[in-house]
SEFI-933979 format. One record per residue: x, y, z of N, C-alpha, C, O, CB in turn; chain; residue in one letter. Coordinates in nm, 3 decimals, always signed. Atoms other than C-alpha are relative to their C-alpha. Glycine has a CB too. Layout:
% SEFI-933979
+---------+---------+---------+---------+---------+---------+---------+---------+---------+---------+---------+---------+---------+---------+---------+------+------+
!      nx !      ny !      nz !     cax !     cay !     caz !      cx !      cy !      cz !      ox !      oy !      oz !     cbx !     cby !     cbz ! gunu ! sese !
+---------+---------+---------+---------+---------+---------+---------+---------+---------+---------+---------+---------+---------+---------+---------+------+------+
!       X !       Y !       Z !       X !       Y !       Z !       X !       Y !       Z !       X !       Y !       Z !       X !       Y !       Z !    A !    a !
...
+---------+---------+---------+---------+---------+---------+---------+---------+---------+---------+---------+---------+---------+---------+---------+------+------+
This chain:
% SEFI-933979
+---------+---------+---------+---------+---------+---------+---------+---------+---------+---------+---------+---------+---------+---------+---------+------+------+
!      nx !      ny !      nz !     cax !     cay !     caz !      cx !      cy !      cz !      ox !      oy !      oz !     cbx !     cby !     cbz ! gunu ! sese !
+---------+---------+---------+---------+---------+---------+---------+---------+---------+---------+---------+---------+---------+---------+---------+------+------+
!  +0.096 !  +0.013 !  -0.106 !  +0.634 !  +0.210 !  +0.605 !  -0.005 !  +0.127 !  +0.083 !  +0.095 !  +0.197 !  +0.098 !  +0.032 !  -0.120 !  +0.087 !    A !    m !
!  +0.016 !  -0.107 !  -0.097 !  +0.497 !  +0.472 !  +0.836 !  -0.006 !  -0.066 !  +0.137 !  -0.084 !  -0.160 !  +0.158 !  -0.128 !  +0.089 !  -0.029 !    A !    r !
!  -0.003 !  +0.061 !  -0.133 !  +0.576 !  +0.394 !  +1.197 !  -0.013 !  +0.106 !  +0.107 !  +0.020 !  +0.223 !  +0.087 !  +0.128 !  -0.080 !  +0.019 !    A !    i !
!  +0.004 !  -0.081 !  -0.122 !  +0.512 !  +0.538 !  +1.540 !  +0.077 !  -0.079 !  +0.104 !  +0.103 !  -0.198 !  +0.083 !  -0.151 !  +0.032 !  +0.047 !    A !    a !
!  -0.073 !  +0.076 !  -0.101 !  +0.699 !  +0.443 !  +1.855 !  -0.076 !  -0.128 !  +0.040 !  -0.185 !  -0.122 !  +0.098 !  +0.024 !  +0.087 !  +0.124 !    A !    p !
!  +0.058 !  +0.127 !  -0.038 !  +0.624 !  +0.074 !  +1.901 !  -0.109 !  -0.054 !  -0.089 !  -0.170 !  -0.155 !  -0.055 !  -0.052 !  +0.011 !  +0.133 !    A !    g !
!  +0.108 !  +0.050 !  +0.085 !  +0.378 !  +0.034 !  +1.613 !  +0.022 !  +0.041 !  -0.146 !  +0.077 !  +0.146 !  -0.176 !  -0.135 !  +0.053 !  +0.050 !    A !    a !
!  +0.006 !  -0.032 !  +0.142 !  +0.347 !  +0.020 !  +1.238 !  -0.137 !  +0.062 !  -0.025 !  -0.238 !  +0.007 !  +0.019 !  +0.024 !  -0.129 !  -0.092 !    A !    v !
!  +0.131 !  -0.064 !  +0.023 !  +0.074 !  +0.259 !  +1.122 !  -0.041 !  +0.001 !  -0.146 !  -0.153 !  +0.040 !  -0.178 !  +0.002 !  +0.141 !  +0.052 !    A !    i !
!  +0.041 !  +0.008 !  +0.140 !  +0.081 !  +0.211 !  +0.747 !  +0.117 !  +0.007 !  -0.095 !  +0.234 !  +0.006 !  -0.055 !  -0.096 !  +0.111 !  -0.032 !    A !    g !
!  -0.098 !  -0.011 !  +0.107 !  +0.261 !  +0.236 !  +0.418 !  +0.008 !  +0.143 !  -0.047 !  -0.085 !  +0.221 !  -0.027 !  -0.034 !  -0.093 !  -0.117 !    A !    w !
!  -0.012 !  -0.124 !  +0.076 !  +0.390 !  +0.536 !  +0.233 !  -0.068 !  -0.030 !  -0.133 !  -0.007 !  -0.089 !  -0.222 !  +0.153 !  +0.048 !  -0.017 !    A !    d !
!  +0.078 !  +0.036 !  +0.118 !  +0.118 !  +0.512 !  -0.032 !  +0.058 !  +0.059 !  -0.129 !  +0.047 !  -0.002 !  -0.235 !  -0.143 !  +0.046 !  +0.017 !    A !    m !
!  -0.062 !  -0.056 !  +0.121 !  +0.298 !  +0.745 !  -0.273 !  +0.111 !  -0.092 !  -0.049 !  +0.123 !  -0.116 !  -0.169 !  +0.056 !  +0.142 !  +0.029 !    A !    a !
!  -0.107 !  +0.092 !  +0.038 !  +0.596 !  +0.510 !  -0.268 !  -0.057 !  -0.132 !  -0.050 !  -0.007 !  -0.188 !  -0.147 !  +0.094 !  -0.025 !  +0.120 !    A !    a !
!  +0.062 !  +0.126 !  +0.042 !  +0.373 !  +0.202 !  -0.296 !  -0.059 !  +0.012 !  -0.140 !  -0.045 !  -0.078 !  -0.222 !  -0.108 !  -0.043 !  +0.100 !    A !    a !
!  +0.057 !  -0.021 !  +0.134 !  +0.191 !  +0.346 !  -0.597 !  +0.109 !  +0.020 !  -0.105 !  +0.095 !  -0.026 !  -0.218 !  -0.093 !  +0.122 !  +0.000 !    A !    l !
!  -0.113 !  -0.017 !  +0.093 !  +0.521 !  +0.449 !  -0.758 !  +0.062 !  -0.136 !  -0.032 !  +0.098 !  -0.163 !  -0.147 !  +0.106 !  +0.096 !  +0.059 !    A !    a !
!  -0.054 !  +0.133 !  +0.022 !  +0.650 !  +0.095 !  -0.711 !  -0.092 !  -0.081 !  -0.091 !  -0.045 !  -0.150 !  -0.182 !  +0.020 !  -0.073 !  +0.134 !    A !    l !
!  +0.096 !  +0.071 !  +0.084 !  +0.332 !  -0.050 !  -0.861 !  +0.013 !  +0.047 !  -0.146 !  +0.013 !  -0.035 !  -0.238 !  -0.144 !  +0.023 !  +0.051 !    A !    a !
!  -0.015 !  -0.053 !  +0.136 !  +0.371 !  +0.179 !  -1.162 !  +0.129 !  -0.050 !  -0.064 !  +0.130 !  -0.088 !  -0.181 !  -0.002 !  +0.154 !  +0.003 !    A !    q !
!  -0.128 !  +0.048 !  +0.053 !  +0.737 !  +0.081 !  -1.203 !  -0.007 !  -0.147 !  -0.037 !  +0.064 !  -0.192 !  -0.127 !  +0.111 !  +0.023 !  +0.102 !    A !    a !
!  +0.017 !  +0.142 !  +0.031 !  +0.628 !  -0.284 !  -1.202 !  -0.102 !  -0.024 !  -0.111 !  -0.127 !  -0.138 !  -0.148 !  -0.043 !  -0.074 !  +0.125 !    A !    l !
!  +0.095 !  +0.013 !  +0.109 !  +0.372 !  -0.213 !  -1.474 !  -0.141 !  -0.035 !  +0.044 !  -0.221 !  -0.081 !  -0.037 !  +0.047 !  -0.103 !  -0.095 !    A !    g !
!  +0.134 !  +0.029 !  -0.052 !  +0.066 !  -0.256 !  -1.252 !  -0.088 !  +0.122 !  -0.025 !  -0.047 !  +0.235 !  -0.002 !  +0.005 !  -0.036 !  +0.152 !    A !    i !
!  +0.096 !  -0.107 !  +0.027 !  -0.238 !  -0.052 !  -1.349 !  -0.019 !  +0.082 !  +0.127 !  -0.056 !  +0.026 !  +0.230 !  -0.136 !  -0.058 !  -0.050 !    A !    n !
!  +0.010 !  -0.083 !  -0.122 !  -0.243 !  +0.244 !  -1.105 !  -0.139 !  +0.004 !  +0.061 !  -0.151 !  +0.016 !  +0.183 !  +0.043 !  +0.140 !  -0.031 !    A !    p !
!  +0.135 !  +0.002 !  -0.057 !  -0.621 !  +0.235 !  -1.068 !  -0.025 !  -0.126 !  +0.081 !  -0.088 !  -0.122 !  +0.187 !  -0.105 !  +0.012 !  -0.111 !    A !    l !
!  +0.015 !  +0.125 !  -0.074 !  -0.611 !  -0.128 !  -0.963 !  +0.084 !  +0.006 !  +0.128 !  +0.037 !  -0.034 !  +0.234 !  +0.043 !  -0.121 !  -0.087 !    A !    i !
!  -0.087 !  -0.011 !  -0.118 !  -0.318 !  -0.061 !  -0.727 !  -0.066 !  +0.089 !  +0.106 !  -0.066 !  +0.056 !  +0.225 !  +0.138 !  +0.057 !  -0.039 !    A !    a !
!  +0.064 !  -0.093 !  -0.094 !  -0.503 !  +0.234 !  -0.569 !  -0.121 !  -0.064 !  +0.067 !  -0.154 !  -0.031 !  +0.181 !  -0.042 !  +0.128 !  -0.072 !    A !    a !
!  +0.117 !  +0.068 !  -0.056 !  -0.807 !  +0.012 !  -0.516 !  +0.041 !  -0.109 !  +0.099 !  -0.023 !  -0.125 !  +0.203 !  -0.084 !  -0.061 !  -0.112 !    A !    e !
!  -0.037 !  +0.115 !  -0.080 !  -0.623 !  -0.286 !  -0.368 !  +0.096 !  +0.029 !  +0.115 !  +0.087 !  -0.034 !  +0.220 !  +0.060 !  -0.103 !  -0.087 !    A !    l !
!  -0.104 !  -0.024 !  -0.101 !  -0.333 !  -0.138 !  -0.171 !  -0.054 !  +0.033 !  +0.140 !  +0.002 !  -0.018 !  +0.237 !  +0.087 !  +0.112 !  -0.045 !    A !    l !
!  +0.048 !  -0.027 !  -0.137 !  -0.539 !  +0.003 !  +0.121 !  -0.046 !  -0.124 !  +0.075 !  -0.026 !  -0.135 !  +0.196 !  -0.113 !  +0.100 !  -0.004 !    A !    p !
!  +0.044 !  +0.122 !  -0.067 !  -0.691 !  -0.337 !  +0.193 !  +0.118 !  -0.088 !  +0.038 !  +0.120 !  -0.146 !  +0.146 !  -0.096 !  -0.078 !  -0.089 !    A !    e !
!  -0.121 !  +0.076 !  -0.029 !  -0.353 !  -0.510 !  +0.171 !  +0.076 !  +0.065 !  +0.115 !  +0.127 !  -0.003 !  +0.204 !  +0.090 !  -0.011 !  -0.127 !    A !    i !
!  -0.068 !  -0.075 !  -0.106 !  -0.203 !  -0.238 !  +0.390 !  -0.062 !  -0.030 !  +0.136 !  +0.010 !  -0.050 !  +0.234 !  -0.006 !  +0.151 !  -0.029 !    A !    e !
!  +0.068 !  +0.023 !  -0.128 !  -0.464 !  -0.294 !  +0.661 !  +0.037 !  -0.135 !  +0.059 !  +0.060 !  -0.146 !  +0.180 !  -0.152 !  +0.009 !  -0.018 !    A !    a !
!  -0.038 !  +0.133 !  -0.047 !  -0.382 !  -0.664 !  +0.684 !  +0.145 !  +0.001 !  +0.046 !  +0.177 !  -0.054 !  +0.152 !  -0.020 !  -0.106 !  -0.111 !    A !    v !
!  -0.142 !  -0.005 !  -0.035 !  -0.008 !  -0.596 !  +0.686 !  +0.021 !  +0.072 !  +0.133 !  +0.097 !  +0.025 !  +0.218 !  +0.080 !  +0.070 !  -0.111 !    A !    m !
!  -0.014 !  -0.077 !  -0.123 !  -0.039 !  -0.335 !  +0.962 !  -0.045 !  -0.084 !  +0.120 !  +0.024 !  -0.089 !  +0.222 !  -0.082 !  +0.132 !  -0.007 !    A !    v !
!  +0.052 !  +0.082 !  -0.110 !  -0.249 !  -0.566 !  +1.180 !  +0.098 !  -0.113 !  +0.034 !  +0.128 !  -0.135 !  +0.151 !  -0.138 !  -0.058 !  -0.037 !    A !    r !
!  -0.090 !  +0.113 !  -0.024 !  -0.013 !  -0.862 !  +1.137 !  +0.136 !  +0.044 !  +0.054 !  +0.190 !  -0.019 !  +0.145 !  +0.020 !  -0.079 !  -0.129 !    A !    k !
!  -0.128 !  -0.050 !  -0.050 !  +0.306 !  -0.659 !  +1.188 !  -0.012 !  +0.040 !  +0.147 !  +0.076 !  +0.008 !  +0.227 !  +0.049 !  +0.120 !  -0.085 !    A !    m !
!  +0.019 !  -0.043 !  -0.138 !  +0.169 !  -0.507 !  +1.508 !  -0.023 !  -0.119 !  +0.093 !  +0.022 !  -0.118 !  +0.208 !  -0.118 !  +0.096 !  +0.010 !    A !    n !
!  +0.017 !  +0.122 !  -0.080 !  +0.059 !  -0.852 !  +1.633 !  +0.136 !  -0.065 !  +0.026 !  +0.163 !  -0.108 !  +0.138 !  -0.095 !  -0.099 !  -0.072 !    A !    e !
!  -0.133 !  +0.059 !  -0.017 !  +0.413 !  -0.983 !  +1.574 !  +0.083 !  +0.082 !  +0.097 !  +0.152 !  +0.026 !  +0.182 !  +0.071 !  -0.011 !  -0.135 !    A !    q !
!  -0.077 !  -0.087 !  -0.090 !  +0.569 !  -0.684 !  +1.748 !  -0.049 !  -0.015 !  +0.144 !  +0.033 !  -0.019 !  +0.236 !  -0.011 !  +0.148 !  -0.045 !    A !    m !
!  +0.056 !  +0.017 !  -0.134 !  +0.335 !  -0.725 !  +2.045 !  +0.043 !  -0.133 !  +0.060 !  +0.073 !  -0.140 !  +0.179 !  -0.153 !  +0.009 !  -0.005 !    A !    e !
!  -0.043 !  +0.131 !  -0.046 !  +0.423 !  -1.094 !  +2.069 !  +0.145 !  +0.000 !  +0.045 !  +0.180 !  -0.066 !  +0.142 !  -0.020 !  -0.103 !  -0.110 !    A !    g !
!  -0.141 !  -0.008 !  -0.038 !  +0.794 !  -1.013 !  +2.083 !  +0.019 !  +0.076 !  +0.130 !  +0.106 !  +0.044 !  +0.210 !  +0.081 !  +0.067 !  -0.112 !    A !    r !
!  -0.011 !  -0.078 !  -0.124 !  +0.740 !  -0.757 !  +2.358 !  -0.045 !  -0.082 !  +0.121 !  +0.009 !  -0.068 !  +0.230 !  -0.084 !  +0.128 !  -0.010 !    A !    r !
!  +0.055 !  +0.078 !  -0.111 !  +0.541 !  -1.003 !  +2.567 !  +0.071 !  -0.134 !  +0.018 !  +0.034 !  -0.213 !  +0.105 !  -0.149 !  -0.024 !  -0.022 !    A !    n !
!  -0.087 !  +0.110 !  -0.019 !  +0.798 !  -1.271 !  +2.523 !  -0.032 !  -0.131 !  -0.047 !  +0.046 !  -0.225 !  -0.029 !  +0.023 !  -0.012 !  +0.125 !    A !    g !
+---------+---------+---------+---------+---------+---------+---------+---------+---------+---------+---------+---------+---------+---------+---------+------+------+
């Protein structure tokens, strides 16, 4: 993950694509789908972090 102070800003896409390749996932499909999955993950992680800060 790429993070900034207090927030998740994304994935290390090179690592994510390497993992997909190691798992036998077609790299073109991974490259197409990972950014959309990343966006949801970033939004949800930041919502959870914000909830913990606000108690």
